C-alpha positions in Angstrom: -12.0 -13.0 -14.5 -9.3 -11.2 -12.9 -7.6 -10.6 -16.6 -8.6 -10.3 -20.2 -7.0 -12.7 -22.5 -6.6 -11.7 -26.1 -8.7 -13.8 -28.5 -9.9 -16.3 -26.2 -5.8 -17.5 -25.6 -6.2 -19.5 -22.4 -2.4 -18.4 -21.1 -2.1 -14.6 -20.3 1.6 -13.3 -19.7 1.8 -10.9 -17.0 3.8 -7.9 -16.8 5.9 -6.6 -14.0 3.3 -4.8 -12.4 0.7 -7.2 -12.4 2.8 -9.7 -10.8 3.7 -7.8 -8.0 0.4 -6.9 -7.6 -0.9 -10.5 -7.5 2.2 -11.4 -5.1 0.9 -8.0 -2.9 -2.2 -9.9 -2.6 -1.1 -13.4 -1.4 0.5 -14.2 1.2 2.2 -17.3 0.5 4.3 -18.9 -1.4 7.4 -21.3 -1.7 10.9 -20.6 -1.4 13.9 -22.6 -3.6 16.8 -22.9 -2.1 19.9 -25.5 -2.9 22.1 -26.8 0.1 24.6 -29.5 -0.2 24.0 -29.8 -4.1 20.8 -30.4 -3.5 17.5 -28.3 -4.4 14.8 -27.6 -1.6 11.3 -26.0 -1.7 9.5 -24.6 1.4 6.2 -23.2 1.6 6.4 -19.9 3.4 4.2 -16.9 4.6 5.3 -13.7 2.4 4.8 -10.1 2.4 5.7 -7.9 -0.2 7.3 -3.8 -0.1 9.1 -1.4 -2.0 9.9 -4.4 -4.9 11.1 -6.9 -2.1 10.1 -9.5 -1.1 10.0 -10.6 2.8 9.7 -13.4 5.4 10.7 -14.6 8.7 11.7 -18.2 9.1 13.6 -20.1 12.0 17.3 -21.5 12.3 17.2 -24.8 10.0 18.1 -26.0 6.4 16.5 -23.0 4.3 17.9 -20.3 6.8 21.2 -22.0 6.2 20.8 -22.4 2.3 20.3 -19.4 1.7 22.7 -17.7 4.0 25.9 -20.1 1.8 23.9 -19.7 -1.6 21.6 -16.6 -1.8 20.2 -17.2 -5.0 17.2 -18.6 -4.5 13.3 -18.2 -6.3 10.0 -17.6 -4.9 7.2 -18.7 -6.6 3.3 -17.9 -5.6 0.3 -18.6 -7.2 -3.5 -18.8 -6.7 -6.7 -20.8 -8.4 -10.1 -20.0 -9.0 -12.8 -21.8 -9.9 -12.5 -20.8 -13.8 -8.7 -19.2 -13.8 -5.5 -19.3 -11.9 -2.0 -17.1 -11.9 1.8 -18.0 -10.7 4.0 -15.7 -10.8 7.8 -16.5 -10.3 10.1 -14.5 -8.8 14.3 -15.0 -9.0 17.0 -13.0 -6.9 18.8 -12.5 -4.3 17.8 -13.3 -0.6 19.9 -12.3 2.5 19.0 -12.2 6.1 18.4 -8.7 7.8 20.0 -7.7 11.0 19.9 -4.1 11.5 16.3 -2.8 13.4 15.7 -0.4 10.4 16.2 -3.0 7.7 13.0 -5.3 10.1 11.3 -2.6 10.5 10.7 -2.4 6.8 10.1 -5.8 6.7 7.3 -5.8 9.6 5.9 -3.4 7.3 5.1 -5.8 4.4 2.9 -7.7 7.0 4.1 -10.7 7.1 2.9 -12.5 9.8 3.9 -16.7 10.5 1.1 -18.7 10.4 2.2 -21.6 12.4 3.0 -20.5 16.3 7.1 -20.8 16.4 9.3 -18.6 17.0 10.5 -17.2 13.6 13.3 -14.4 14.3 14.8 -15.0 11.5 13.6 -11.9 8.8 15.0 -12.2 5.2 14.8 -10.5 2.4 14.5 -11.2 -1.4 16.0 -8.7 -3.7 14.3 -9.7 -7.4 16.7 -9.8 -10.5 13.6 -10.7 -12.7 9.7 -11.1 -12.3 7.5 -13.2 -14.8 4.1 -14.4 -14.3 1.0 -15.8 -16.4 -2.6 -16.1 -16.0 -4.4 -19.0 -16.8 -8.1 -19.3 -17.7 -9.1 -22.6 -17.2 -10.8 -25.4 -19.4 -11.1 -28.3 -21.0 -7.8 -29.5 -23.2 -9.2 -29.3 -26.9 -9.0 -32.6 -27.6 -11.3 -33.0 -24.9 -13.1 -30.7 -26.6 -13.4 -32.8 -29.5 -14.7 -35.5 -28.0 -18.3 -34.2 -27.0 
């Protein structure tokens, strides 16, 4: 298992360093925005560098939403056969404008999976980072039945 859980507890609260390690290993997540009073969750590819999350996107609702309301949430997770994890980042998103900013974002390794033009670069600056690691198994009441 990736992390040791005390006293066989199934849920481990991760510290911020552990969260960033997991975010750095993952290349996919979801960004939550709000547009015209409606929440929107969109899958995205991401990169991590220097305490920031980077993504690329095309014009559309997601880009319009974070331009109008830069408060966002970002979530990434992983699931294996016997363990799982989830990291949630709350922060502020902004569209990068200068070539120096874009070069820094490019260095994060973000690389879109879909072969469409994604020429807007976005940086998320976290205000909070939290995560959980889960030891998967049967629910206690299921264990009592067998």
